[in-house]
N, C-alpha and C positions, 0 to 999 in steps of 0.2 A: 801628613801632607799642604803641602801651599795651598794657601786659599789664591780661587784665579777670578780673573773676570772674563766676562767675553759679550759679544757683540757679531749679531748677526744680519744678514738678508740675503735670505733663501741659503742655499747653501754653500754660499761666501760668509766665512766667519773667521775672525781673530779671539784666540783666545792669551791671555796672559799672567803674570802674575797678577801680585797688590799694587804692587810700583808702576804700572805700563810698561813691562818689560819682559821681552820673547827670550828667552835663554833654549841651545838649541836640547832636545828633549826627543828619549823613543820610550821612555815609562808613561807618558800621554801626550795628544797630542795641542802643544802649547807652538804655538803660530798663525799665521794669515793662510785662510786657505780659499780654495774655490775649486770645485767638482773634484774633489778628492786629491789634490794634489796641495801641498804646502809652498806657498810662493814668501813664507820671511819665518826664516828660523832662528834668526838671533834680529832682535831690535831692540836694543838695550842705552839707554839715556844717563848721563853723567855731566855733571855738575864741577868744574877744577876737580875733574881727577875721583870725584865723591856722586856715589852713586843716592839715587833722590828716597824720600820717604813718601808717603800717602796720606796726610791727615784728612781727610778729607776724598769719600769716592763720588762720583755721582751718578749711580747706574741705573736712572729708573727708567727709561727707556735702553729697548731692546739694540737699538742699530746707532745708539751712539754713548760717550763717556765721559767724565771729565774727572782727571786726579788732581787735585793742590797739595803740591808738592814743595818739600823742603830736601836739603841738602846733608847727610851726616848721618851716626847715627841715632835709636830714635829719645837716649838721651842726653843731643846736646839741642833739641828742639825749641830750648826756650829760645825768645829775643830772637830769631836767626832772621839775620838782614836783607835774605835773598829769599825767593820764593820762586814757584815756576807751577802754570795752569799748566798743563797736558788733554786738551779736547781733540777726542777725538771719533768719524765715524765711517758705516761702512753702505757700500750702495753697489758692489760689483767690485770696485777695486774699494781704496782705503786709504783718509785723511787724516791726516792730525796735524794741528797746530800746536806751537808749542809759546808758551808767553812769560820769558822771563823780566821780573817783576824788581825795581832795586830799593827797599827801605830805607835805604840811609840816606842821610845830609851828603852824603860825599858820593862826586862820581865813579863808575868801579868798573873795573874787567873784567871779564867774565870768560873763559875756554867749556865751549858747551859740548859736547859730543856724542856720535849718536853710530853705535855700531852693529853694522847692519850685514846680515850673510843670507841664503836660504841652500837645503839641500834639495829643495825641491821632490822634499818623501810622499811619497804613495802612502794615504793614509792606512795600508793591510804593511805597511813595510815597516810604520812605523809600531802597529798594533803586535806582529810577527818578528819585530828588532829585524829587519833583514838590509841588506845592503843595497848600496845603487850600485844600476848597471852603466848608468851614464856618467855625464863629466858638466859640470858650473863652471862658466865663464862670466867672470866680471871686465865689465869697462868701466873707464870710466870718464864721465859724459862733464858739462859744464854745467855745472850745480847740481848735478845727476848720478847717478849710479844705475846702470844696465847690468839686472842678472841673467844669464840664458843657463839653461838648461838642453843638450842634444843629446838622443839617443836613438838613430838613426831617423825615421820621421818621425818622430816624437819631438815636438818642439814646446819648449813653457818660455816665460819671461818672465821677471821682474822691473817696472821702470821705475824708477825711486828720483824726485826733481825735487828742487825748492827753491819760495820765493826769494826767498835772501842769499847772500853770496855765501860757497862756503868753500872750505879746503877740500876739497874731493878725493880720495885714497880707495885703493881696491877693498877696505874691510869698513869705510863706513865717509862720512861726513866729521866733518869737523867745522866750529861758527867760530870765530873772535869779535866777542861783544862791547862795545862800548855805550853804560848804558848812565847817562843823567842821574845827579842826586830824584829820588822817589819817581822815575822815569821807566820806559818797559821798553822792550823788544820784542816782537814776533819774524813767526814766519811760517807756513803754511808747507808742510813736507804730503808728496801727494804718490802712492803706490798703485802705478797701472797692473793689473795681475792681463795676460798675455797668451789664449791658450790658441797656437794655431793648428788651423789646419792643412790639407795638401797643398792648396793653392797658397799658401804664405800670409792670411789674412786669418784673422782673431773669428773664429769659427763662431762668438756668439754675437756679431756684428751683423748678422741678419736676422738673425732673432729679431719680437717687434718691439722688446725693452732695448736691445742694442749690449747690455749686458752692465751696461754701466748708468748708474741713476741720481739722481743728488738727494742730501735729504728733504727737500719737501719734497717729492714727486716720492718718498719713502711717506713721509706722514702722512701725505694725502691718500696716499692708499689705506694704510693701517685707519685711518679715522673712517672709509667710507665703506670699508668690512663693518668696523663696530657701528656705525651709522644703521646698516641694511639690519644687521641683526638683532632680533627682539628685545626687548628692550625690559629688563628685571626690576619689579619692585618689592624688596623682602624688609624682614625686620633683621636677619643675620647679617652680620658684617662680613665674618668665612664666607659666605656663599656668594654676599654684593663681591666681595675682591677675589673670590676663586673665577668666576666668572667671569668679569674686567677681565684677569690676567689670561685667564685660558682664550680668550678672543686676541688679546695683542700680541700671545706669543703662535698664535695660528697663522694669524698675520707677518710675523716675521718667518715663519719659515715655510712661507711659501718660497717653490723658484723657478727658474724658468729652464724647461727642458733643452737640452741641445738636439733630442731626438723628433719632437714634436713641435718646438716651440711653444707650447701650453704652459699655463704655471699648475703647476704641481705642489702637494707640501711632503715638504722633507722628512723624516721619520723621529731623528734628533740630535742633537748637538753632544760632543763631537761625531760621536762614531759612523751614526747615520745619515746622516747630509744627501740624502737620495731615495728613491723611488724605491718603496718596499709593499711588498704585495700583503702581504698580512695584515702590516702596519696601516699602512694604505688606505685597504677594507677598512679597518675598523674601526680607525678615526672618522672615514667616512660615514662611516654607521652611527657613530656617535654625537658628530656633527653636523645631521642631514637636519634634521629641523628649523634648527640656529642659521644657517648658510647654505642652505642645499645649491648655489650658485658655483661653490668648489668643489662640488660630486661630479660634478659631468664626465669634466678633464683624468680623473681619478680612472674616471671606468672605459676611458675612450685609450688611453696607455695602457690600460693593461689589456685589453684585448687585442689594441693592435700589435703589441709582442706578446700574444698567444703562442704557445708552442705548435711547435709544425712538421717538427722530422726527430728522428728517434737520435740526441748527440748526449753519448755519456757523460764526457766530459763536463757538461754544464748539465747534466739531469734532466734533459731538456724529454719531454716525449708530444705526440700531437696529442690539444685542446689545454695542455697545462698551462699554470697559470703563473709566472716566475715568481720569484722568492725577495731577487734585488738587483740591482743595474747599479754598473759603476762607469766611471767615468776615466779613469786614472793608470796609470803607465803596465800596471802590472796587470790591468786587465786587457790593454790594448796589446801587451804582448801574450797575452793568456798564461800567465804565471798562472793566477786564478781564474776559477769559471765565470766570474761575475759581467756575463757581454753582453745580454743577462744571463742569472742566473736562476736555476727554475726548483734547486732545489725547498720545499718544501710541499707537506702533504695535504693540507690546507686551505690555500690558499685558491681551490679552483672551486670547490664546495661555496668557499666566501662570496667569490667572485660573481656565481648565480645569485645568494642572498641580497648581495648588495647591490647588485641591477633590481631585483623586485621590492625590495626596499626603496630604492629612488623612485621607481613609477608609482609607486604608495601614496608617498608625498608632494610630488608633484607634476602626476597625472603625465609624463614624458612618455606614452605610449609609443610616440618614434622612434627612440632612442633603444626600445626595447625590441619593437621589428627589425629597428637598426642592426642588432646585435646582435638577432635569433642566428644565426649560423657559429658564432661563437659559444653561445651560449648551451645550444644544443652541443654542439664539442664536448664544453665544463662536463657536461652530465654523461658523457658517454666516457670522459676520461675517469670518471667514480667506476664507473663498473668493468672495462679494461686494465688499462693500468693502472688505476689505483689499486685494484684488486689487487693484488700479485698473488696471492695461496688461489685461487677462486672460491672461497670461502663466502663471499659478502659484504666483505668488508674493505675499508681503506686503512694500507697498507704503508710502510715507509720504509725500503735500504738503498743507498746514494748507489745510481751507477758507479760514480766516481770515488772511489774507497783513497786514493792519494788526496785528492783536495777539497771534497762534497761532506756537507754535512751530515754525519752521525743521523740525530735526532733533527728530525725534517717536521715536527711541531716548534707550536709555539715555545712550549720551554726545551732549548734548541740546544744547551750548554748540553756535554758531553754526560754529566751523573745527574742530568733533569728525572729522567725512568727510572725505579727503581722497584723491585717488591720492596715490605713494607722492612724487613732484615738489611736490607742496604744494600743487593746483590743486583747486580745489572742483568737484565733478560739480553738473550739475543737477539737479531735481528733476522727478517725485517718485526719491527711491530706496529704493532693497530691501538693506538691512542684514545681513550675511548670518545675525546670531543669530538674529533674526527670522521668516528660515527655519529655523534648529533649535529652535525653539520653540514654531513653525504643528504643526512634525514631529511632537515629543512632545507637542503636546494632544492631533493626533489617534490616536495610539497611547491616550493616557490616555484620552481620551472612550470610545474602542471599548472598554478593560476596562469603564467605570462600563456603558456602554451593554450589555455581552454581559452583566453578574454585578447589576446592577444596578438595569434600567430594563429588563430582558428583550427588549429588542429584537436579537437576534445578527446580522439583515439590515444594521441600521444601523451596527454593528461593523464587518461587511465591508466596507462600503463606507467607514469611514475609515481600515480598516487599508489597503485598496489604496489609496485615497489618501497614506497617509504612503506608502509602497512608492514610489510613480510621485513625491513630490517629493522623497527619496531620492535618487533615480538621475538625477532631472533636476539636483538643485540640484549633486551630487559630476562632472555633466558642465560646467556651466555656470561656477562659481563654483571650481572647481581651476586654479589658476596652475602647469601644471605641471611646467614652468620655474627657479621658485623652491619650488615645493613647499608652498604653503598656502593655505587657502583667500581669495579675497580681498572685502574687508570689505565691497562692496557693490555691485549693478550701478548704471550709471545708464541714463537712460529710453529711452539705444540699445539698452542690454543689454552694453551694455560694461563691463570689471572693472574696479571702486575698485581697486586690486593695493596700500595700504597695507597691512602690516604691523603689524597689533595684537593687544589683550588678547580681540578677538572669538572670536579660535580657539579659546581655550579652553572661551569658553562651548557653541559648535559640540560640545565631546566633554560636554560636560552633557547636551545635546541628545540626543544617539546617533547625531544624521545623519551625521556620518564615516566613510568607509570604512574600515572595518578595516587593510586595507592600507595606508590615509594617516595612520591614528592613531602612527606613529611620529614620521614629520618634523614633526605638528606637534606633536608630545612636545617636541623636541626646539628648536623654534623658540621656545616657551615657555620653557625653559627654557635657552636661548643665549643669548649676550652682549648680543646687539643690544634682545629683552625682559627677560629679567632680570636686575633693576642687584643683586640681592644682598640684599635690602632685600624685594624684590617684583619679579612680572611691571608692569612697564610698558603704561598705557595704550596706548604706539606704540613702536615699535623705534628707537633713537637714531640710525639714517642712515635717516628719512625726513626728508622737506620740510618736516614742520611740527614737525618733534619739537623740546619745550622742557621743557624737565626742571620746572619750573614752570609750567606749560602746565594749564589743567583737567581736558584730555582728550587731551591730546596730548603726555602723558608722565610726568605724575602716574603714583605707584602707590595705585592703592584697595585697600583691604582687601576689601570685598565685591566684585569682580570675583577677586582671589587667592580667595578662599572659593570659588567658585563654579568658578573653573576645578581647583582643587585637587582639587572635588568632583568633574569632568570626567577630570583625569586616572588617581583612582581608579576610577571605573565602567569605565577601559578598561584596565585591569589595570596602570597607572601606581604603583607604589606606592611606589617611592621617591621618582620624581618629584615625585609629591603630598605625600609628606614632607618633602620640601627648602621648598618653598611653607608648608606650615604649621610648621615650626622658623621661617626667614624672615620672618613675621607675628608668628611670640611672640618672636621674638628684639627689633622694632622696637615693642612695646608697650611692653616695657619703660623706655625711652627718651619713655612715654607716660603713666605711673604709671597701664598694662595698660589704659588705655583708650585705643584704636582710635581716630583722627582718620577724619573722611571719606576724605583723600586725603594723601599727602605727597610732597615733589619725588621726582624719577625720578633723580636721584645718582646714580653708581655705588657700593656699597658699599666700594670703597679709599679713593677721594673723603674719604669721611668717617667719624668715629669712632661716627658714631649717623643714625638718620633724619634729614633737614631738613624743617622742619615747612611745609606748603602756607599762605599769611598768611590765608584766609578760611576754612579746611575747618571744617565743621561739626565741632561735638564740644560735647555728647554727640549722634550718629545712630545709628540702629535698625539699619542692616543692616552699621555696623562695629561698634556692641556684638553686634551676632549675628553675626562673624567668628567669634571663638574660636569660640564654639557649634558652629559646622556647620565649624570645623577639628575640633575633637574628637571629631564623627563620622565624619571621615575617616579621623581616626587611626586609630581601635577601629573600624573598616568595620562602619558598622553599618547598615545595609540591610533594610526590611521587603521579605517574602516568603509573601505569602498568611499565613496562622498563625505562620509562623517570624520569627524573625529571625536574618538574617548577620552572623556576626561575622568581619572579614578585616581585621586589623590592618594599615595603617601606617606603625606610629612610629616615628618617622625613630631613627636612632643616634643616642645618647648621650641621649635621652631621659628613660632610665629607666623605671619603675613609671609606667605609666596605669590607674587603674580606677575605671571608672565603677558604681556601685550605684543600685539601684532604678528602673531608666530606665521611665518609663510606655509606659505601650500595649495595644495587644488583646494583649499575649501574659499578661497581669497584670506583673508586674513584673520586670525582665532584670536582671541583673549584667553587668558586662563589664571583660572585660581585657585589657590590650595591655603586651607589656614587650618593649623593643626588641634586649634583651642575650640572649632569650633564643627564638626565635622557634617553637619548635614547644610556647609555654607552653600549658594549658590556657584555653581560651575558654569561657567556661561564659553558657549559657544552658539560663531556661526557664519 
């Protein structure tokens, strides 16, 4: 696999090879993208007919990169008499500065060529290798090239301009350059991405940020976000590095929604640069104690797009919270149901959980009262449309067999839900964590009803329903001879008996009987699930286990952060600390940036975590993982007007302290030291 270099600003991003070049590809989304459309599919630089090779790449910042380059094959680098610096940045549009350096004592002439093209492919067309329906027209302009794509009312353009004179043709630009001894030449290229609406103007023009931003504006925004976050002091460099990287990536993943004009966090580069119900909610839960101001727009957006009707194509139902929102061509022409798509059985309960957690941290009761109708509708969905078989459980089966998602839980790949021998159950399916989320949502809904909506009768009802669900769940999902909870129930009510990481989500939700929690914790940290780098999605003795299978044996950082949180909630401080330590150890091998997933090989087999080949990076809920792990290590938990501080700092981690934690209590300082467990923990 060719290594790739990416830069991003929200959901505008560019992915190139290590030369800085973009070549047409339907294997991986290389190119310049914005709002699900590829605006550049070819961007190839050559000098006197030779491709350039990077000596060094400066990619420390997410929104700009520099390539230091020479022409020719790698074996010919010695004493090159010319070099090129390729500096690029992104901010709604794309800018690249080309500097040619003559290192000789004679005047030189050069021919610099930039091949340019766009297929205006939709991300789903790339993912599923579909043919384009519309046509692209290149138009030559003075020192510029305009690429136009039209398909009925769908209109996109890329406008490329240069500050230096160029010979422009329909396939790119050529610069004929003369440089004196030890001289240099520079041009600046600007690529404007145009997303036209019905009125013939860029629909982003009316947004608060206008769709295009300078590097200085991006730098200022990133700096402001990082400065507002609590200050971490610790002796553990992997923790410090991961914390810094997470805040930087979260800042970079923020984008401006066309729908409501608010700032949201995209789920992950390259495939998921948009709003995802599940990913956005889990990311919000992870980062809430650190940057709570990022959360309210997500809650409002999800509430505003809550399902209101029966729509089989989109898997929409009244009260249901969306799965995914797309802006591209295939969604616009209803070739896929993502405008938005509601094919997730967990987002609705998770929405209620997030709203309650948000109020507990911030004290923003106004938002809870404002969204009372939407929250009640979400809770109603659990007992009506969510309970497909009328058994008191949340089930899923897509209304759209042609293009809907078969699996509608977080492990949504086709082979993710299986019996221990590898067989796949029929639909509908009721996975275990869905029941845990529903249980937690009912209890949290009860709290909001009693304390903020003034409806104690409704609160009592929800608490009775939660208690009944917990009793029923512990009867039907528990496998006594194996001492763990089944992954799911099949339509006949039989247990789908695979051993998976999902049981850690049950601890987080609180649905596990206290007497059974030690057995669950032992499985999570046992050799079948725990690789040494983290908890695998599927135990290594199960029929479908594959250490590089997307949901059937890989290690997901987000998954592990929720598991650690659940272990902490049930009092398993040492076990939670082990997962925190393993994740932070793994982060060192990814320069502090935990990927979407990595391989589930035993730690004894490798000296480093093995990369998963198509993992998203950065990804929002992986960026949120170090923050949630830090919360677990310090034992931070809001309780009314107080903050509980009960550390689970792993041995050897040393000093860990977090200053100026925002919340309803004013600002709080939290300290945790593994060397002296009785050290004072301060809260005010």
